[in-house]
N, C-alpha and C positions, 0 to 999 in steps of 0.2 A: 412778437405776435403778429405784427403786420406782414412779416415775410411768410407766415405759415397759415394765417386765418383770413377768411373773407372779411370785408370791412365791418359788416354788421355783427361780427363776433368779437371784435376788438373792444375791450372795456374802456369806458371813459375815465375810470379811476380804479385805484387799488386800495383795499382796506386790509392792513396787516392784522392777523389774529394769532394768538399763541396756540389756540386749538379750535377745532370746529365744534359747535354745540351739537350734541347727539341726543336722539330720543332713547327711551329705555330699550328699544330693540336694536340700537346701534346705527340707525340711519341718521343722516344730517337733519337736524331740527331747523328747517328753513324759517319757521316763525321766530326762532330765537336769534337769528342772524342779525347783527347790529346794522343800523343805517350808517353808511360811511360818513364820517365826520371830516374826512380829508380826501380831496380829489387830487390825485397826482397827475398833473398836466404833462403831456408829452412835448410841449413846446411853450415858448413865451407868448403871452397875449400881446398882440399888436393892435392898438386902438385905431379906429377909423379917424382920419384927420381931414380929408377933403369933404366937400359937400356931397359929392357923388357917393363916396365911400360910406358916409353916415346914412344917406338915404337907402343905399343898398343894404347896409347892416340892419336897419330897421325892418326892411322887407324880409330878409333872411330870418331874423330872430322871430318874427311873428309867424312866418310860414313853417319853420322847422321846429319851433318851440324850444329853442336853445338860446341862452343868454348868459354872458355876452359872447359874441362871435368875433374872433380875431380876423383881420383882413387877409391872413394867409391860411385860414381854415378851408379845407376842401369841402365843397358842397356834398360830395358823395360820402365822405367820412362822417359827416354830421347826420347821416340818415336820409339824405336826398335820394330820390329815385325818379324814374321817367315821368310818372304822373305829377309829382311835385314840381318837376322841371317845367311842365306845361303851365302850372299855376304861377310859378316864379316869373316866367316870361310874359304872362298876361299882366301881372302886377308891374313889371318893368315897363310894359307898353303904356299902362295907365299913368305911371309916375313920370316917365321920361319922354313919352310920345314916340318911342322907337320900337319897331317890331323886328326883333332879332330872330335869326334862325335858331332852332333848338340845339343844333350842332355846335353853337358857340360854347356850350358848356364843356365840350371836349377840349377846346383850346384855352378856355378861361373858367376854370372851376372854382376860383377863389374870388373874394370881393376885390382884392387888389387887382387881379388880372381883368376881371369883368369891368371894373371902373375905368381902367385904361382903355379897354375896348369901346366902352360907351363914349368916353371923351374923344376918341378918334373918329367916331361917327359924326360928331358935331364940328369936326375940323376938316381941313382939306388934305390931311396926311393920309397916305394909303394904309390899309390894314391888311393883315395876312388873310388870305381867303380861307373859308371854312369848308370849301368843297372844290372839286375839280371841274364841276359843271353845274347844271341847274339843280341836280339832285344827289350826285355822288359825294359821300362824306368819308374822308380818310380817318377812320377811328384809330387804326394802327398801320400807317403807310410803310413802315420799314420792315426789312427782312428779305431773305434770299429765296423763300418758297413762292409757289404760285399763289397769286392773290385769291382771297375768298370774298365773294360778293354776297351780301344778304339784303333781301327786300323787306321793307317795313310791313306791318300788319295794317288792318283797316284804318287805324287812327293816323297812319303816316309817320309815326314817331320813330326816329332811328336810335334813340337813347336806350331802347330795350335791349340792344345788342352789346351794351357796354360790358356787362359781366361775362358774356360769352367771349368777347374779344380778350378779356383779361385772363381767361382760362386757357387760351391757346398758346402755342409756342411763341416765344419772342421773335422768332424768325418767320412768323406767319403774318404776312400783310392781310389786313382786314378792312373791308369797305362796306358801308351801309348806304342804302338808297332812301332818301327822304322825300316825302310827298311835297311837291311845290304848293305854295299857298299857306303853309303853316306860319310863315313869317309875316303874313298880312300884306305882302307886296307882290310876290311873284304870282303868276296866273296858273291855277291848277289845270290839269289835263281834262279834256272834255269827254274822253272815253277810255276804257281799259286798254283797247288796242293801241291808242295813241300813247298811253303811259308805257306799255310794254315795249313799243318800238323806241321811244325816247330813252328809256332806261338801258336798253340793249346798246343803243348808240353810244351812250356815255361809258358803259363797260368796255366796249370795243375800242374807244378812244384811248383808254388806259392800257388795255391788253388786246392788241389787234387780232391775235390768233389764239385759238383754243389748243387744248381742251380747257374748259372753264370750271372753276369751283363755285357752285351757285347754291344758295339757300334762301329760306324765307320764313317769316313768322306768321302763322295763321294764314290770312288772305295772301300774304306775300309769297307763300309757297306755290301759288298758282302761276305767277308770272314766269319763273324759270321753266315750268312745264310748257307754257305758251311759246317760249323761245325755242325749246327743243322741237316742238311740232312744226315750227315755221322754218 
């Protein structure tokens, strides 16, 4: 099912039935369908063991309304989306005192991976970068085709492009641009012109020569037009 369906259509469990209950006119009687008494898990539950994992699990369970959550459960598979990701990172900032870029969820979508990332922030060990510049986020950096660059909407959130990137060819590199300042540390741009110029510079650092594949969500569709006119 995971190979053929989007995440939100994959069931959390399966209830075997000998036959479907039907109404007198032959349709499925949804009211007569039994409540599943057995949930068939797709993997083994792995309990949080470290303090960071346990604190993250408590945040995830409250935010996602799922309990218990294994440390190898994927945020997106549990029903997470871009708006919930904003709430998740706000709670992480309150709990751990760290303002992480939203794009961290591309690299660390599980409690296990995210706890390792948080632990690295409190140590002197280097961590893998989540972007190539101030704003450029590699959602799908691999592939032989010409890169596709997409600009965020008014909220600045690059996670809205996750499902789009998944629907593209595996050979299609895909990059999103994130608004600086969402991590609570970097300085946002003072004008749209400054933003457009800075984004263009980052795109050209990765791909020095055109033609370019450009896109944008809502407000983000204006910046590629600005690049063309300049």
